[in-house]
Z-matrix of the N, CA and C atoms (Angstrom, degrees):
N
C 1 1.470
C 2 1.528 1 111.33
N 3 1.351 2 116.28 1 -41.20
C 4 1.456 3 119.40 2 179.14
C 5 1.518 4 111.85 3 -61.74
N 6 1.329 5 115.41 4 -26.89
C 7 1.465 6 119.48 5 178.68
C 8 1.526 7 110.95 6 -59.43
N 9 1.326 8 116.73 7 -36.30
C 10 1.464 9 121.39 8 179.96
C 11 1.529 10 111.72 9 -90.97
N 12 1.323 11 116.80 10 -32.74
C 13 1.463 12 120.48 11 -175.25
C 14 1.520 13 112.06 12 -72.16
N 15 1.340 14 116.69 13 -40.81
C 16 1.463 15 119.66 14 -175.99
C 17 1.534 16 112.45 15 -60.25
N 18 1.344 17 119.27 16 -52.23
C 19 1.472 18 118.06 17 179.74
C 20 1.526 19 112.67 18 -62.77
N 21 1.350 20 116.67 19 -31.82
C 22 1.460 21 119.02 20 178.42
C 23 1.525 22 110.81 21 -65.67
N 24 1.328 23 116.80 22 -43.19
C 25 1.462 24 120.72 23 179.05
C 26 1.526 25 111.39 24 -67.22
N 27 1.337 26 115.82 25 -39.29
C 28 1.462 27 119.41 26 177.58
C 29 1.528 28 110.61 27 -62.95
N 30 1.334 29 116.22 28 -43.35
C 31 1.462 30 119.99 29 178.71
C 32 1.527 31 111.21 30 -63.97
N 33 1.337 32 116.55 31 -41.85
C 34 1.463 33 120.47 32 178.73
C 35 1.521 34 110.89 33 -61.27
N 36 1.326 35 116.75 34 -47.41
C 37 1.460 36 120.17 35 -179.73
C 38 1.528 37 111.17 36 -64.37
N 39 1.338 38 116.17 37 -41.35
C 40 1.460 39 120.23 38 -178.94
C 41 1.524 40 111.44 39 -64.04
N 42 1.332 41 117.32 40 -47.30
C 43 1.459 42 120.90 41 -178.75
C 44 1.524 43 111.38 42 -68.40
N 45 1.345 44 116.44 43 -33.46
C 46 1.463 45 119.22 44 176.69
C 47 1.522 46 110.48 45 -63.46
N 48 1.325 47 116.38 46 -45.76
C 49 1.459 48 120.09 47 178.61
C 50 1.525 49 111.71 48 -65.41
N 51 1.346 50 115.81 49 -40.43
C 52 1.460 51 119.91 50 -176.71
C 53 1.522 52 111.85 51 -70.68
N 54 1.340 53 116.35 52 -53.90
C 55 1.464 54 119.92 53 -173.87
C 56 1.521 55 113.44 54 -88.19
N 57 1.340 56 116.78 55 -22.19
C 58 1.461 57 118.93 56 -178.30
C 59 1.504 58 114.27 57 -93.85
N 60 1.339 59 117.10 58 -20.70
C 61 1.456 60 119.99 59 -176.96
C 62 1.527 61 112.29 60 -128.58
N 63 1.338 62 116.86 61 -59.15
C 64 1.464 63 120.12 62 -173.25
C 65 1.528 64 112.18 63 -62.31
N 66 1.336 65 116.74 64 -50.19
C 67 1.470 66 119.73 65 -177.43
C 68 1.529 67 111.97 66 -64.26
N 69 1.350 68 119.54 67 -50.14
C 70 1.469 69 118.68 68 178.31
C 71 1.526 70 113.13 69 -59.04
N 72 1.332 71 117.52 70 -41.23
C 73 1.459 72 119.95 71 179.23
C 74 1.523 73 111.38 72 -64.53
N 75 1.332 74 116.83 73 -40.63
C 76 1.461 75 120.45 74 179.19
C 77 1.524 76 111.07 75 -64.64
N 78 1.334 77 117.19 76 -44.98
C 79 1.457 78 120.79 77 -179.76
C 80 1.526 79 111.68 78 -66.31
N 81 1.342 80 116.19 79 -39.46
C 82 1.462 81 119.92 80 177.61
C 83 1.522 82 110.64 81 -63.81
N 84 1.325 83 116.45 82 -43.15
C 85 1.457 84 120.10 83 178.69
C 86 1.515 85 112.56 84 -63.64
N 87 1.336 86 117.02 85 -44.29
C 88 1.465 87 120.41 86 177.92
C 89 1.524 88 111.46 87 -63.32
N 90 1.325 89 116.71 88 -41.51
C 91 1.462 90 120.37 89 179.44
C 92 1.521 91 111.01 90 -62.19
N 93 1.330 92 116.90 91 -42.31
C 94 1.459 93 120.18 92 -179.97
C 95 1.525 94 111.66 93 -67.05
N 96 1.332 95 117.27 94 -32.06
C 97 1.462 96 120.39 95 179.21
C 98 1.525 97 112.28 96 -78.66
N 99 1.332 98 116.46 97 -42.59
C 100 1.461 99 120.48 98 -172.58
C 101 1.521 100 113.40 99 -91.89
N 102 1.335 101 117.44 100 -37.31
C 103 1.464 102 121.29 101 -176.38
C 104 1.529 103 110.22 102 -134.90
N 105 1.321 104 118.59 103 62.22
C 106 1.468 105 120.05 104 -174.29
C 107 1.524 106 113.49 105 -61.57
N 108 1.333 107 117.52 106 -38.00
C 109 1.468 108 119.37 107 -178.89
C 110 1.523 109 110.81 108 -65.03
N 111 1.333 110 116.48 109 -49.49
C 112 1.458 111 120.03 110 -179.06
C 113 1.523 112 111.61 111 -67.21
N 114 1.340 113 117.11 112 -37.90
C 115 1.462 114 120.50 113 -178.39
C 116 1.519 115 112.40 114 -64.43
N 117 1.323 116 116.71 115 -24.58
C 118 1.461 117 120.92 116 -179.01
C 119 1.523 118 112.72 117 -102.13
N 120 1.334 119 116.50 118 18.07
C 121 1.457 120 119.72 119 172.42
C 122 1.507 121 115.99 120 95.15
N 123 1.329 122 118.48 121 12.67
C 124 1.473 123 121.85 122 -179.56
C 125 1.528 124 110.77 123 50.33
N 126 1.332 125 115.18 124 47.52
C 127 1.455 126 120.65 125 -175.48
C 128 1.520 127 111.73 126 -71.50
N 129 1.325 128 116.15 127 146.59
C 130 1.455 129 122.82 128 174.14
C 131 1.521 130 107.24 129 -107.15
N 132 1.331 131 116.47 130 122.66
C 133 1.465 132 121.92 131 -174.98
C 134 1.520 133 109.38 132 -113.79
N 135 1.319 134 116.47 133 132.64
C 136 1.466 135 122.38 134 175.52
C 137 1.523 136 108.29 135 -128.37
N 138 1.331 137 116.63 136 120.38
C 139 1.464 138 122.24 137 179.19
C 140 1.526 139 111.69 138 54.38
N 141 1.332 140 115.60 139 40.55
C 142 1.447 141 120.36 140 176.88
C 143 1.509 142 115.64 141 81.03
N 144 1.326 143 116.99 142 1.24
C 145 1.465 144 121.42 143 -178.66
C 146 1.521 145 109.88 144 -115.37
N 147 1.319 146 116.62 145 132.32
C 148 1.463 147 120.71 146 175.88
C 149 1.521 148 108.54 147 -73.91
N 150 1.321 149 116.94 148 120.31
C 151 1.464 150 120.75 149 -177.98
C 152 1.523 151 112.52 150 -109.16
N 153 1.314 152 117.26 151 -1.74
C 154 1.458 153 119.21 152 178.94
C 155 1.511 154 111.05 153 162.90
N 156 1.310 155 114.57 154 -171.68
C 157 1.457 156 122.57 155 177.12
C 158 1.519 157 108.33 156 -129.23
N 159 1.314 158 115.66 157 143.25
C 160 1.463 159 119.25 158 178.07
C 161 1.518 160 112.03 159 -70.80
N 162 1.341 161 117.31 160 -5.39
C 163 1.463 162 121.85 161 -178.83
C 164 1.522 163 113.44 162 -104.71
N 165 1.342 164 117.76 163 -5.40
C 166 1.462 165 120.90 164 -173.27
C 167 1.522 166 109.78 165 -127.18
N 168 1.329 167 116.47 166 129.09
C 169 1.459 168 121.30 167 -179.89
C 170 1.522 169 111.22 168 -71.34
N 171 1.324 170 115.23 169 151.36
C 172 1.455 171 122.47 170 171.62
C 173 1.519 172 108.31 171 -126.72
N 174 1.325 173 115.71 172 151.08
C 175 1.461 174 119.84 173 174.26
C 176 1.523 175 108.98 174 -83.11
N 177 1.325 176 116.91 175 137.87
C 178 1.459 177 121.71 176 176.36
C 179 1.518 178 109.15 177 -124.01
N 180 1.316 179 115.92 178 135.55
C 181 1.450 180 121.97 179 175.80
C 182 1.519 181 108.78 180 -109.64
N 183 1.322 182 115.97 181 164.06
C 184 1.452 183 120.09 182 177.17
C 185 1.511 184 111.68 183 100.10
N 186 1.318 185 114.73 184 144.78
C 187 1.459 186 120.49 185 -179.19
C 188 1.526 187 112.05 186 -70.45
N 189 1.326 188 117.09 187 -20.84
C 190 1.452 189 120.48 188 -175.62
C 191 1.509 190 115.14 189 -87.54
N 192 1.337 191 117.13 190 8.69
C 193 1.459 192 120.81 191 178.86
C 194 1.521 193 110.96 192 -125.62
N 195 1.317 194 115.10 193 150.40
C 196 1.456 195 120.65 194 170.44
C 197 1.521 196 108.63 195 -74.57
N 198 1.323 197 115.75 196 140.83
C 199 1.458 198 121.30 197 -178.01
C 200 1.529 199 110.06 198 -105.88
N 201 1.322 200 117.45 199 144.09
C 202 1.463 201 120.74 200 177.46
C 203 1.521 202 110.97 201 -81.48
N 204 1.310 203 115.78 202 -175.33
C 205 1.464 204 120.41 203 174.50
C 206 1.525 205 110.06 204 -67.48
N 207 1.334 206 117.36 205 156.54
C 208 1.469 207 119.24 206 172.34
C 209 1.525 208 109.91 207 -61.13
N 210 1.317 209 116.33 208 151.57
C 211 1.464 210 121.16 209 -178.82
C 212 1.517 211 110.16 210 -125.42
N 213 1.328 212 116.37 211 129.77
C 214 1.462 213 120.95 212 178.36
C 215 1.521 214 111.95 213 -75.99
N 216 1.338 215 117.32 214 -13.49
C 217 1.474 216 120.57 215 -179.60
C 218 1.525 217 111.46 216 -111.41
N 219 1.321 218 116.29 217 17.53
C 220 1.462 219 121.86 218 176.57
C 221 1.532 220 111.95 219 58.53
N 222 1.327 221 116.13 220 36.16
C 223 1.467 222 122.52 221 177.64
C 224 1.527 223 111.48 222 55.74
N 225 1.305 224 116.69 223 33.31
C 226 1.459 225 122.31 224 -178.34
C 227 1.524 226 109.76 225 -84.96
N 228 1.335 227 116.57 226 110.07
C 229 1.451 228 120.47 227 -177.55
C 230 1.511 229 114.19 228 -67.52
N 231 1.334 230 117.38 229 -11.73
C 232 1.464 231 120.73 230 -179.98
C 233 1.521 232 112.58 231 -84.54
N 234 1.325 233 117.38 232 -8.78
C 235 1.461 234 119.73 233 -179.06
C 236 1.510 235 110.51 234 -155.75
N 237 1.325 236 116.36 235 146.05
C 238 1.455 237 120.59 236 -179.91
C 239 1.519 238 109.61 237 -122.49
N 240 1.322 239 115.63 238 163.04
C 241 1.455 240 119.12 239 176.41
C 242 1.509 241 112.06 240 154.42
N 243 1.324 242 115.08 241 160.53
C 244 1.451 243 121.67 242 176.20
C 245 1.515 244 110.87 243 -93.43
N 246 1.314 245 115.82 244 -171.31
C 247 1.464 246 120.61 245 -176.88
C 248 1.524 247 112.33 246 -85.56
N 249 1.343 248 117.15 247 -18.63
C 250 1.465 249 123.07 248 -175.72
C 251 1.526 250 112.68 249 64.38
N 252 1.320 251 117.44 250 16.49
C 253 1.462 252 120.92 251 176.24
C 254 1.524 253 108.69 252 -88.88
N 255 1.328 254 116.72 253 129.23
C 256 1.451 255 121.46 254 -179.57
C 257 1.518 256 112.02 255 -79.57
N 258 1.333 257 117.69 256 168.53
C 259 1.468 258 121.18 257 -176.97
C 260 1.520 259 113.98 258 -64.81
N 261 1.341 260 117.93 259 -17.07
C 262 1.466 261 120.19 260 177.94
C 263 1.525 262 111.97 261 -98.50
N 264 1.314 263 118.20 262 5.17
C 265 1.465 264 121.68 263 -179.05
C 266 1.522 265 110.94 264 -66.96
N 267 1.323 266 116.37 265 127.49
C 268 1.457 267 120.37 266 177.60
C 269 1.514 268 112.23 267 -63.73
N 270 1.331 269 116.69 268 -38.27
C 271 1.466 270 120.34 269 178.90
C 272 1.524 271 111.05 270 -63.06
N 273 1.330 272 116.01 271 -42.62
C 274 1.463 273 119.88 272 179.77
C 275 1.521 274 110.79 273 -65.28
N 276 1.315 275 116.72 274 -45.58
C 277 1.467 276 120.62 275 -179.14
C 278 1.521 277 110.54 276 -61.73
N 279 1.332 278 116.64 277 -42.45
C 280 1.465 279 120.39 278 -179.31
C 281 1.526 280 111.11 279 -65.89
N 282 1.334 281 116.76 280 -43.59
C 283 1.465 282 119.59 281 -178.15
C 284 1.517 283 111.60 282 -65.89
N 285 1.335 284 116.28 283 -46.79
C 286 1.460 285 119.77 284 -179.43
C 287 1.528 286 110.56 285 -64.67
N 288 1.338 287 116.74 286 -40.32
C 289 1.458 288 119.91 287 179.33
C 290 1.516 289 112.50 288 -63.15
N 291 1.325 290 116.77 289 -44.33
C 292 1.465 291 120.68 290 179.99
C 293 1.523 292 111.20 291 -64.63
N 294 1.319 293 116.11 292 -42.13
C 295 1.459 294 119.82 293 -179.94
C 296 1.524 295 111.12 294 -68.15
N 297 1.322 296 117.12 295 -38.67
C 298 1.462 297 120.59 296 178.27
C 299 1.523 298 110.77 297 -64.40
N 300 1.332 299 117.35 298 -40.97
C 301 1.466 300 120.74 299 178.07
C 302 1.526 301 110.91 300 -63.36
N 303 1.328 302 116.50 301 -43.20
C 304 1.467 303 120.10 302 -179.44
C 305 1.525 304 110.92 303 -63.32
N 306 1.334 305 116.34 304 -44.83
C 307 1.453 306 120.03 305 -178.93
C 308 1.522 307 111.88 306 -70.08
N 309 1.331 308 117.02 307 -34.13
C 310 1.463 309 119.99 308 177.81
C 311 1.520 310 110.47 309 -62.64
N 312 1.332 311 116.30 310 -40.19
C 313 1.464 312 119.99 311 177.35
C 314 1.528 313 110.41 312 -66.08
N 315 1.325 314 115.88 313 -40.33
C 316 1.464 315 120.55 314 179.09
C 317 1.516 316 111.05 315 -65.15
N 318 1.339 317 116.71 316 -36.56
C 319 1.455 318 121.05 317 -176.36
C 320 1.508 319 114.47 318 -91.33
N 321 1.326 320 117.22 319 11.84
C 322 1.454 321 120.02 320 177.27
C 323 1.512 322 113.85 321 67.03
N 324 1.326 323 117.37 322 28.28
C 325 1.454 324 121.28 323 178.05
C 326 1.510 325 114.62 324 89.97
N 327 1.327 326 117.91 325 0.65
C 328 1.468 327 120.36 326 178.21
C 329 1.523 328 109.85 327 -67.58
N 330 1.332 329 117.95 328 149.17
C 331 1.471 330 120.06 329 178.17
C 332 1.527 331 111.14 330 -55.92
N 333 1.312 332 116.21 331 135.47
C 334 1.465 333 121.48 332 -177.73
C 335 1.529 334 109.34 333 -88.15
N 336 1.318 335 118.99 334 122.40
C 337 1.473 336 120.64 335 176.75
C 338 1.523 337 110.82 336 -58.95
N 339 1.311 338 116.65 337 137.80
C 340 1.461 339 121.53 338 -173.28
C 341 1.520 340 112.33 339 -61.79
N 342 1.343 341 117.45 340 -31.12
C 343 1.465 342 118.13 341 -176.26
C 344 1.522 343 113.30 342 -74.87
N 345 1.325 344 118.61 343 -7.89
C 346 1.462 345 120.41 344 175.56
C 347 1.524 346 112.59 345 -85.15
N 348 1.319 347 117.20 346 -10.46
C 349 1.472 348 119.52 347 -178.33
C 350 1.525 349 112.55 348 -121.97
N 351 1.316 350 117.75 349 -2.73
C 352 1.465 351 120.61 350 -179.49
C 353 1.522 352 110.25 351 -120.72
N 354 1.331 353 115.31 352 145.83
C 355 1.458 354 119.95 353 174.18
C 356 1.521 355 109.14 354 -81.49
N 357 1.323 356 117.24 355 177.60
C 358 1.453 357 120.61 356 179.34
C 359 1.513 358 109.57 357 -132.77
N 360 1.319 359 116.52 358 170.32
C 361 1.460 360 120.94 359 -166.29
C 362 1.517 361 113.34 360 -57.70
N 363 1.319 362 117.98 361 -45.27
C 364 1.466 363 120.02 362 -175.77
C 365 1.516 364 112.38 363 -82.59
N 366 1.325 365 117.57 364 -27.29
C 367 1.458 366 121.04 365 -174.27
C 368 1.508 367 113.28 366 78.23
N 369 1.337 368 118.15 367 -0.31
C 370 1.465 369 120.98 368 -173.94
C 371 1.522 370 113.82 369 -130.75
N 372 1.317 371 118.54 370 6.86
C 373 1.458 372 120.22 371 -179.58
C 374 1.534 373 109.15 372 -63.07
N 375 1.333 374 118.27 373 126.08
C 376 1.466 375 120.27 374 -175.38
C 377 1.519 376 114.33 375 -82.10
N 378 1.327 377 117.82 376 -1.16
C 379 1.458 378 120.71 377 -172.50
C 380 1.529 379 112.85 378 -102.36
N 381 1.328 380 114.10 379 153.67
C 382 1.460 381 122.17 380 164.92
C 383 1.523 382 106.89 381 -127.86
N 384 1.310 383 116.19 382 167.04
C 385 1.458 384 119.72 383 177.05
C 386 1.530 385 109.43 384 -72.49
N 387 1.339 386 117.71 385 155.89
C 388 1.463 387 119.30 386 174.66
C 389 1.524 388 112.08 387 -55.38
N 390 1.331 389 117.01 388 -36.26
C 391 1.464 390 119.91 389 178.81
C 392 1.521 391 111.34 390 -63.15
N 393 1.339 392 117.02 391 -39.17
C 394 1.463 393 120.72 392 179.56
C 395 1.520 394 111.11 393 -67.28
N 396 1.322 395 117.31 394 -37.96
C 397 1.464 396 120.21 395 177.70
C 398 1.528 397 110.74 396 -69.48
N 399 1.322 398 116.95 397 -44.39
C 400 1.464 399 120.19 398 179.78
C 401 1.521 400 111.55 399 -64.64
N 402 1.333 401 117.17 400 -31.74
C 403 1.461 402 120.94 401 178.25
C 404 1.530 403 110.63 402 -59.54
N 405 1.319 404 117.44 403 -31.45
C 406 1.462 405 121.98 404 -177.05
C 407 1.528 406 113.34 405 -89.27
N 408 1.333 407 117.04 406 -1.27
C 409 1.463 408 121.07 407 -172.12
C 410 1.528 409 112.58 408 -61.16
N 411 1.326 410 117.72 409 -43.49
C 412 1.463 411 119.80 410 -177.04
C 413 1.522 412 111.23 411 -65.52
N 414 1.324 413 117.06 412 -40.98
C 415 1.471 414 119.75 413 178.25
C 416 1.526 415 110.75 414 -61.87
N 417 1.327 416 116.88 415 -46.72
C 418 1.462 417 120.86 416 -179.05
C 419 1.525 418 110.59 417 -64.59
N 420 1.325 419 116.95 418 -43.19
C 421 1.463 420 120.60 419 -179.99
C 422 1.526 421 111.04 420 -62.28
N 423 1.337 422 116.51 421 -40.81
C 424 1.455 423 119.65 422 178.81
C 425 1.515 424 112.20 423 -64.63
N 426 1.323 425 116.40 424 -40.69
C 427 1.464 426 120.24 425 -179.46
C 428 1.525 427 111.59 426 -68.88
N 429 1.316 428 116.56 427 -34.18
C 430 1.470 429 120.51 428 -177.86
C 431 1.523 430 112.03 429 -92.78
N 432 1.329 431 116.22 430 -9.06
C 433 1.460 432 122.23 431 178.78
C 434 1.535 433 111.47 432 58.46
N 435 1.319 434 114.37 433 49.48
C 436 1.455 435 120.92 434 174.64
C 437 1.524 436 107.85 435 -132.22
N 438 1.338 437 118.59 436 159.62
C 439 1.466 438 120.51 437 -176.89
C 440 1.524 439 112.15 438 -59.34
N 441 1.317 440 115.46 439 137.98
C 442 1.462 441 119.54 440 -179.77
C 443 1.524 442 111.10 441 -64.27
N 444 1.328 443 116.99 442 -27.47
C 445 1.468 444 119.58 443 178.11
C 446 1.528 445 110.94 444 -63.30
N 447 1.338 446 116.75 445 -34.63
C 448 1.466 447 119.89 446 177.80
C 449 1.530 448 110.75 447 -66.59
N 450 1.329 449 115.64 448 -38.85
C 451 1.467 450 119.73 449 179.01
C 452 1.519 451 110.23 450 -66.65
N 453 1.320 452 117.01 451 -42.84
C 454 1.468 453 119.90 452 179.38
C 455 1.527 454 110.93 453 -63.00
N 456 1.329 455 116.24 454 -41.49
C 457 1.468 456 119.31 455 177.89
C 458 1.529 457 110.50 456 -62.45
N 459 1.337 458 116.67 457 -38.90
C 460 1.461 459 120.16 458 178.53
C 461 1.521 460 110.68 459 -63.18
N 462 1.328 461 116.57 460 -44.38
C 463 1.466 462 120.28 461 178.96
C 464 1.522 463 110.46 462 -58.93
N 465 1.317 464 116.28 463 -47.60
C 466 1.465 465 119.90 464 -177.96
C 467 1.525 466 111.55 465 -63.59
N 468 1.331 467 116.81 466 -31.60
C 469 1.466 468 119.54 467 178.79
C 470 1.520 469 112.20 468 -71.32
N 471 1.341 470 116.98 469 -18.01
C 472 1.461 471 121.56 470 -177.52
C 473 1.532 472 112.92 471 -99.57
N 474 1.313 473 117.73 472 2.95
C 475 1.467 474 120.53 473 -178.34
C 476 1.529 475 110.13 474 -70.08
N 477 1.327 476 115.75 475 127.76
C 478 1.465 477 122.18 476 174.95
C 479 1.528 478 107.84 477 -97.08
N 480 1.314 479 116.44 478 128.36
C 481 1.463 480 120.31 479 -176.97
C 482 1.527 481 111.00 480 -81.20
N 483 1.319 482 116.24 481 173.90
C 484 1.461 483 121.47 482 179.59
C 485 1.530 484 110.72 483 -56.13
N 486 1.313 485 116.50 484 139.86
C 487 1.458 486 121.22 485 178.03
C 488 1.529 487 109.79 486 -63.64
N 489 1.326 488 115.97 487 126.89
C 490 1.471 489 122.58 488 -176.44
C 491 1.527 490 111.60 489 57.88
N 492 1.328 491 116.79 490 18.79
C 493 1.454 492 120.81 491 -179.88
C 494 1.511 493 114.80 492 74.44
N 495 1.344 494 117.38 493 3.42
C 496 1.464 495 121.33 494 -174.41
C 497 1.522 496 113.63 495 -129.12
N 498 1.322 497 117.61 496 -39.68
C 499 1.462 498 121.57 497 -168.61
C 500 1.520 499 111.91 498 -92.02
N 501 1.337 500 115.45 499 135.00
C 502 1.446 501 120.57 500 176.58
C 503 1.513 502 112.67 501 76.31
N 504 1.326 503 115.12 502 -164.01
C 505 1.453 504 122.73 503 -179.54
C 506 1.529 505 109.20 504 -127.34
N 507 1.342 506 117.73 505 159.76
C 508 1.469 507 119.08 506 173.31
C 509 1.527 508 109.94 507 -55.73
N 510 1.327 509 117.09 508 143.94
C 511 1.455 510 120.75 509 -172.19
C 512 1.527 511 110.08 510 -153.23
N 513 1.328 512 114.55 511 165.21
C 514 1.461 513 121.45 512 179.60
C 515 1.520 514 108.18 513 -129.33
N 516 1.329 515 117.04 514 128.27
C 517 1.457 516 121.88 515 176.59
C 518 1.525 517 107.99 516 -81.18
N 519 1.323 518 117.23 517 116.82
C 520 1.465 519 121.45 518 -171.94
C 521 1.526 520 111.90 519 -65.98
N 522 1.322 521 118.10 520 -41.98
C 523 1.463 522 119.80 521 179.40
C 524 1.520 523 111.01 522 -64.27
N 525 1.318 524 116.89 523 -44.96
C 526 1.461 525 120.14 524 178.63
C 527 1.527 526 110.55 525 -63.16
N 528 1.324 527 116.72 526 -38.14
C 529 1.459 528 120.62 527 178.39
C 530 1.523 529 110.94 528 -64.28
N 531 1.325 530 117.43 529 -43.49
C 532 1.461 531 120.13 530 179.40
C 533 1.525 532 111.96 531 -66.66
N 534 1.323 533 117.29 532 -34.90
C 535 1.464 534 120.06 533 174.72
C 536 1.526 535 110.86 534 -63.44
N 537 1.329 536 116.28 535 -44.62
C 538 1.462 537 120.22 536 177.99
C 539 1.522 538 110.75 537 -64.56
N 540 1.324 539 116.54 538 -35.77
C 541 1.462 540 121.15 539 178.19
C 542 1.521 541 110.81 540 -63.33
N 543 1.324 542 117.29 541 -45.90
C 544 1.461 543 120.50 542 178.72
C 545 1.522 544 111.92 543 -64.54
N 546 1.332 545 116.55 544 -34.26
C 547 1.458 546 119.62 545 178.08
C 548 1.526 547 111.08 546 -68.00
N 549 1.338 548 116.38 547 -34.09
C 550 1.456 549 120.53 548 -178.83
C 551 1.521 550 112.06 549 -80.04
N 552 1.326 551 116.77 550 -42.91
C 553 1.462 552 121.61 551 -175.51
C 554 1.516 553 108.85 552 -146.17
N 555 1.333 554 118.62 553 85.83
C 556 1.469 555 121.26 554 -176.95
C 557 1.521 556 112.38 555 -54.88
N 558 1.317 557 114.84 556 138.14
C 559 1.459 558 122.07 557 178.21
C 560 1.527 559 107.89 558 -93.27
N 561 1.334 560 118.98 559 123.97
C 562 1.467 561 120.29 560 -179.44
C 563 1.516 562 113.61 561 -61.78
N 564 1.341 563 117.43 562 -17.03
C 565 1.463 564 119.95 563 -179.88
C 566 1.516 565 112.63 564 -81.85
N 567 1.356 566 116.68 565 -8.65
C 568 1.461 567 120.53 566 -176.74
C 569 1.516 568 109.91 567 -79.02
N 570 1.325 569 116.11 568 138.88
C 571 1.454 570 121.23 569 179.47
C 572 1.525 571 110.14 570 -92.84
N 573 1.333 572 114.18 571 169.75
C 574 1.470 573 123.03 572 171.32
C 575 1.526 574 112.93 573 58.23
N 576 1.309 575 115.43 574 44.31
C 577 1.455 576 118.81 575 170.59
C 578 1.502 577 115.37 576 67.33
N 579 1.310 578 117.47 577 34.36
C 580 1.450 579 119.82 578 172.13
C 581 1.497 580 115.79 579 100.16
N 582 1.308 581 118.91 580 13.92
C 583 1.457 582 120.60 581 176.69
C 584 1.515 583 109.63 582 -88.76
N 585 1.326 584 119.84 583 127.44
C 586 1.453 585 120.31 584 178.22
C 587 1.516 586 111.10 585 -54.28
N 588 1.321 587 115.27 586 139.11
C 589 1.458 588 120.64 587 -176.91
C 590 1.513 589 109.43 588 -103.31
N 591 1.319 590 117.41 589 114.01
C 592 1.455 591 120.95 590 175.54
C 593 1.509 592 109.12 591 -67.73
N 594 1.313 593 115.84 592 148.48
C 595 1.456 594 120.50 593 -178.30
C 596 1.517 595 110.90 594 -61.89
N 597 1.330 596 115.65 595 142.67
C 598 1.459 597 119.58 596 176.53
C 599 1.519 598 110.78 597 -65.42
N 600 1.317 599 116.04 598 -33.22
C 601 1.463 600 121.17 599 176.49
C 602 1.513 601 107.06 600 -134.86
N 603 1.316 602 119.11 601 146.88
C 604 1.459 603 121.64 602 -177.40
C 605 1.509 604 111.30 603 -63.31
N 606 1.318 605 114.20 604 141.50
C 607 1.456 606 119.57 605 -179.18
C 608 1.520 607 110.64 606 -98.30
N 609 1.305 608 116.53 607 138.24
C 610 1.457 609 124.27 608 170.41
C 611 1.509 610 113.00 609 53.76
N 612 1.297 611 117.83 610 72.37
C 613 1.460 612 121.41 611 174.95
C 614 1.518 613 109.88 612 -76.92
């Protein structure tokens, strides 16, 4: 019996050390050396305080901030997911319709970008389309009392192009955009010396 048991135990111990300790430590070390920002969560730091991640959406309230897409998980970084509502769901149709009507009134009748009224698979994507950001420019400019042309120029300066020129679509990171907005024209309603304030509770689910 020991003839079979010994090699099995040796293999178990060896693989435990290799895959449970050596490999994770090696990968963690390489990640910290080669991609330290990404390995630590792509954190955004302001005045020594972590205020968010460039990979995770936050809810923003107030007319003076750009708003992200609605989130089915209430922008909860501990869990991701969609609403699981199908295209024939009455609840989904009612919610999207009400939100589209509200935004249409806000935008003076301009077409409402689809990503401002629909959630997305993860519930945490920090990006909106350039059209969705530009749609909000007049509201933000009015709240900050600065020319709307300046806001539009700021949005265009924050557009991220397709990855490798091929993957995905042009997009705007809402948190990064709001940080740039505060740097350009500080909002007196912002706390903590100009750091954008995420909503205490998610707006418009």
